[in-house]
C-alpha positions in Angstrom: 117.5 110.7 48.3 120.8 109.5 46.9 124.1 108.1 49.4 125.2 111.9 49.0 122.6 113.5 50.5 121.7 110.7 53.1 124.9 110.1 54.7 125.0 114.0 55.6 121.9 114.2 57.3 123.0 110.7 58.7 126.2 113.2 60.0 123.9 115.9 61.3 126.3 118.6 63.0 129.1 116.4 62.6 131.5 116.9 59.9 132.7 115.0 56.7 136.2 113.2 56.3 136.1 112.9 52.4 139.0 111.2 51.3 140.3 110.8 47.8 142.5 107.8 46.0 143.1 107.0 42.4 142.1 104.1 40.9 144.1 101.9 39.0 147.3 102.9 41.6 148.7 100.6 42.9 146.2 97.8 41.0 142.3 97.5 41.2 142.5 94.4 43.8 144.6 96.9 46.2 141.6 100.3 44.6 138.6 98.1 46.0 140.7 96.8 49.3 141.5 100.8 50.3 137.7 101.3 50.0 136.8 99.7 52.4 140.1 100.4 54.6 139.1 104.2 54.5 135.6 103.4 55.1 136.5 101.4 58.3 139.3 104.8 58.8 136.4 106.6 59.4 135.9 108.2 55.8 132.5 108.7 54.9 132.6 109.7 51.6 135.4 108.4 48.7 135.9 109.9 45.4 137.9 107.8 43.4 140.7 109.4 40.6 140.1 108.2 36.9 143.6 108.4 35.7 143.8 110.6 32.7 147.1 111.5 31.0 146.7 114.8 31.1 144.8 116.0 34.7 145.6 120.1 34.3 143.7 120.4 37.6 146.3 118.3 40.0 149.4 118.7 41.0 152.7 116.0 40.4 151.6 113.8 43.3 148.0 112.5 41.8 149.6 113.3 38.2 152.7 110.8 38.7 149.5 108.1 40.1 147.4 108.8 37.1 150.7 107.5 34.8 151.3 104.6 37.0 147.8 103.6 36.9 147.7 103.8 33.2 151.3 102.6 32.9 149.5 99.1 34.9 146.7 98.9 32.1 143.8 100.8 33.9 141.1 100.3 32.3 137.8 102.8 32.3 134.9 99.6 32.1 137.2 97.2 35.6 136.9 100.6 37.3 133.1 100.4 37.3 133.4 96.4 38.2 135.3 97.7 41.0 132.4 100.0 42.3 130.1 97.4 41.3 131.6 94.6 43.7 132.2 97.2 46.3 128.6 97.6 46.4 127.8 94.2 47.5 129.9 95.3 50.7 129.0 99.1 51.5 126.5 101.7 51.0 129.7 104.7 51.6 129.0 107.3 49.4 131.7 107.0 45.6 132.2 109.6 43.7 134.3 110.2 40.2 137.1 112.4 39.4 136.8 112.4 36.3 138.2 114.7 33.4 135.2 115.1 30.3 137.1 113.9 27.2 136.8 110.3 29.4 133.2 110.6 29.6 132.7 112.3 25.8 134.5 109.2 24.8 132.1 107.3 26.5 129.0 109.3 24.9 127.9 111.1 27.8 124.3 109.1 27.9 126.0 105.6 28.4 128.8 106.7 30.6 125.9 108.2 33.4 123.9 104.9 32.6 127.2 103.2 33.7 127.3 104.6 36.4 123.9 104.5 37.9 124.4 100.7 36.8 127.7 100.1 39.4 126.1 102.3 42.4 128.6 105.7 41.8 126.9 108.7 43.4 128.7 111.6 42.5 130.6 113.1 39.2 133.3 115.5 39.8 134.6 117.0 36.3 137.1 120.0 37.3 137.6 120.6 33.2 133.7 121.0 32.4 133.1 125.0 32.2 129.9 126.3 33.0 129.3 127.2 29.1 129.2 123.3 28.7 127.7 121.9 31.1 124.1 121.6 29.1 124.3 117.9 27.3 125.6 116.3 30.7 123.5 118.0 32.4 120.4 116.6 30.8 121.5 113.1 31.3 122.4 113.6 34.7 119.5 115.2 35.7 116.7 112.2 35.8 119.1 110.1 37.7 120.3 108.8 40.9 124.0 110.4 39.8 124.9 114.1 41.2 126.7 116.4 39.3 129.1 118.1 41.5 129.8 121.9 41.2 133.4 122.7 42.3 134.3 126.7 42.6 137.2 128.4 43.1 138.1 131.8 45.0 138.6 133.3 41.7 134.6 132.6 40.7 132.8 134.6 42.6 131.0 136.4 40.2 129.2 133.1 39.3 129.0 131.2 42.5 125.2 130.9 41.8 125.4 129.8 38.3 127.8 127.3 38.8 126.3 125.6 41.9 122.9 126.0 40.7 122.7 125.3 37.5 122.2 121.4 37.8 124.5 121.0 41.0 123.7 118.4 43.5 125.5 116.4 45.9 127.7 118.9 47.5 129.6 121.9 46.4 133.5 121.3 46.1 135.4 124.3 47.1 138.8 125.1 46.2 141.2 125.7 49.2 143.6 127.5 47.1 145.0 129.3 43.9 146.6 127.0 41.7 146.7 122.4 41.3 146.3 119.7 44.0 149.1 119.1 46.7 149.8 119.0 50.4 150.3 122.6 51.4 151.5 124.7 54.6 149.3 127.4 54.3 146.1 128.5 52.1 146.1 131.3 49.7 142.9 132.8 50.9 140.4 133.7 53.2 138.7 130.3 53.2 136.1 131.8 56.2 135.1 134.5 54.0 135.3 132.6 50.4 133.0 129.8 52.0 130.4 132.5 53.5 129.7 133.9 49.7 129.1 130.1 48.3 126.8 129.6 51.9 125.1 132.7 50.8 123.7 131.0 47.1 123.2 127.3 48.1 122.1 125.3 51.1 124.2 122.5 49.6 126.9 120.8 52.5 129.8 122.4 51.2 133.5 120.3 51.3 137.2 122.1 51.1 139.4 120.8 48.7 142.9 121.0 47.5 145.8 121.0 50.1 144.8 118.9 53.7 146.9 116.6 54.7 147.0 116.6 58.1 144.4 116.0 61.4 145.2 120.0 62.4 144.0 121.0 58.5 141.1 119.2 58.4 139.9 120.6 62.7 140.7 123.5 60.8 138.2 123.4 57.1 135.5 121.5 60.1 135.8 124.8 62.0 134.3 126.5 58.9 132.4 124.2 56.2 131.0 120.5 56.4 133.6 118.5 54.8 137.0 118.5 54.5 138.8 116.6 51.4 142.3 114.8 51.6 143.4 113.7 48.7 147.2 114.0 47.3 148.3 113.0 51.2 146.8 109.4 50.4 147.7 108.7 47.2 151.2 109.6 48.6 150.6 107.6 51.2 149.5 104.5 48.5 152.4 105.0 46.9 155.3 104.9 49.5 153.4 101.5 50.9 152.3 99.5 48.2 149.1 100.6 49.5 149.5 99.1 52.8 146.2 98.4 54.1 146.4 99.0 57.9 149.4 102.0 57.1 145.8 103.6 55.0 143.0 102.8 57.6 145.3 103.7 60.3 146.3 107.7 58.3 142.2 107.4 57.2 141.7 106.9 61.3 144.2 110.2 62.5 142.4 112.9 60.0 139.6 111.6 61.6 140.8 112.4 65.0 139.1 108.9 66.3 
């Protein structure tokens, strides 16, 4: 049982708040501090976005954060060190959102090994098609790292394959068509979509894309096991220079505590 599974078991009937920041924005020292701040604010699981030059699943807020992190000279090796350092102080589940080319450049086996050594718990790979999952599944299968399946409203005919062919941890359910970003409304019948996803898996279901307020989180928590907040936090990190107290307060507000 890795930290993700353990966390959802600990939560029981309670719902998870999953938060996202871009590693290296505004700096790696701040990234580590933000991990602790978000945990103190009530986050149950944290996603760290690995900066990438062409993040096709992400909207302007995260694209710009990625570029700032790259301009800062952020290196993957340094992000692994942040995770290692964080593991000395916290057992909160940590997940990378990473584009596949970053993994390929490291070598798949080498990358998974580094994830395990650092204490990472899962990977979300938004540009990894089902048809190309085989090689990474071989390496990740016997590891302590979960390959978290990502499903969209237009995935309906292949939900079972996407989730059950090597997937673990939780299912990342996309709330809307398009890219990440703050929204006022969601495009799809979320309840119906989640019922279809839940029919093919026992993994917890977490919803992301567009969730930015306590009201949104409450809505998602009525129909799913977790709510994922990304762009709203990334935007606030940028606006405040990564002010630890403000980010902790924002997460506390989202958590409703």
